[in-house]
N, C-alpha and C positions, 0 to 999 in steps of 0.2 A: 539518418538518425531517428530514433524513436522519441516521440514527443511525450513528456512526462509531466504530470501534475502531482504535487504533494499537498495533502489535506491533513492538517493537524487538528485533532479533536481534543479540546481541553477547556474546561470551565475557567480554570484559574489563568490559563494563557489568554483566553478571550477577554477576561476582565482586567488584564494587565498585571495580575499578581504574580505571574511566573513567566520568565522569558522562554520562548520556544527555541531550544537548542537542538531538538530532535531532527528538525528539517535539515539542519546543517550536517548532522551525522549521515542522514540519508543522501544528501547531495555528494558528500565525500565518498560514500560507498559506490555511487554511480559514476564517479569520475574515471575517465579513461575508457569507458564503455561507449556504446552507441546510443547514448542517452542525452537528451536536451531537456532540462527542466524549464518548462515554459509557463507554468502556473503554480502558484502557492497561495493557500488560504488557511486561516485559522478560525474555527467555529467552536461554539460551546457543545457540550454533550447533549445535543437536541436532535433526535432522529429526523424530524422534518427538515432541519437545515442541512444535515449530513446527506440525506437523500437528494435534496435540491441540488447541491453542488455536484454530487456524483452523476446525476442525470444530465446536468448542464455540461459538464466536462466531457462526458462520454458522447452525448447526443449532438450537442451543438458545436463544442470546441473540437470534437473528433480526436481526443487524446488517445495515444496508444496504450499508455500505462498510467494508472492512478494508484499512488501509494498513500494509504491513509496511515496515520499513526495516532495512537491513544484510544481509550475507550474499549479495550479488548479484554479487560480483566473481570473481576468478580464484584466490584463495587456496584451499588444500586444504579448509579448514573452511567455505567459502562454499557452503552447500547450500540456501539459501532457495528458489531457483527449482525445484529438484528436489522439495523438500517441498511447495511450493505446487501444482506440476502433479499430484501424487498425490491432492490433495483437490478439484481443479477438475473440474467436469462439462463445461465448455466453455471454450476459450481465447478471448481477445479480443486477437489480436496487434497490431491497429492501435494500441491505446493504449500498449503497450510500445514499439512502433516509433516512435510520436510522441514519447515521452519521450526515446528515444535520439537521434532526429533533432534535436530542439530542444537537447539537451545538446551535440551535436556542433557547434552554432553557437558554443559557448563553450570547449569543450575536446575534444581528440581522445580523451581518456580515457573519454568517454561511450560509445565503441564497445566498451569492456570490460564494460559492464554486461550481465548476463544476465537481468535482471528480466523477469518475465512478468505478465500480467493475464488474469483470467478470472472465470467465474461458478461459484458453488456455490449451488444452490437459488435463493434470491432475494437473494444477496449478491454484490456485486462485490468482487474481491480484486485489489489492485495491489501489486507489489513495487517499492519505492523504494530508491535507494542509501542507504548508511549515514551518509554525511556530511550535516551540516545543510544546506549549500549545495546539494549534489547532489539531496537529497530534496526541498527546496523548489522548485528549478528544474524537477525532473521533474514534481512535482505541478502546478505552475503551467502546464506545458505542456499538461496534459489537463483542467484546470479548466473551460475553456469547454464541453467535451463531457460533463463528469460529470453535471450535472443531468438531461440527456436520457437518457444511458446508465442512470443509476439509476432514472429513471422507467420505462424499459423493463424493467429487471431486477426491480424491486420491485413494479410495478403501481401505484405512488403517482402521482397526477396531478402534472404539473409544467407550468407555462407560463413562458416567458421573463420574468424580473423578479420572479416570486414563486412560492411553493410553495402548492398548494392542499390 
């Protein structure tokens, strides 16, 4: 199983003004795959806090995959991509491009997502949109490629149909 962390970035969620249902949509999209969600946290749209969690989860916790959601749009406080880029060692633009491409099939608003994807150490990090629907659709767009990508990043053996 690939160990996964879900990081929700939301000022309103952090203050208790909005329930975080996006992490539930992400969990549902991962169901049935070789994924085990082992960590979840909700932080405000504060780059230092976002970077701290990403570093901790990648470096100390050794997660295979970190899925962020929220903060990828055009609002002044949407700073998730910038915070993520600061902790990445290598970007994987094709995954972010695929998420936007698939999103554009459903809504022109997908072009407004600034989410990035990349690698830190042996951890793959993906920025997903903050809405449950957008996060789920974006994740589903890359799910077919994720096991192979994670196998390459983590060094864990993977064969189509099962995890070794």
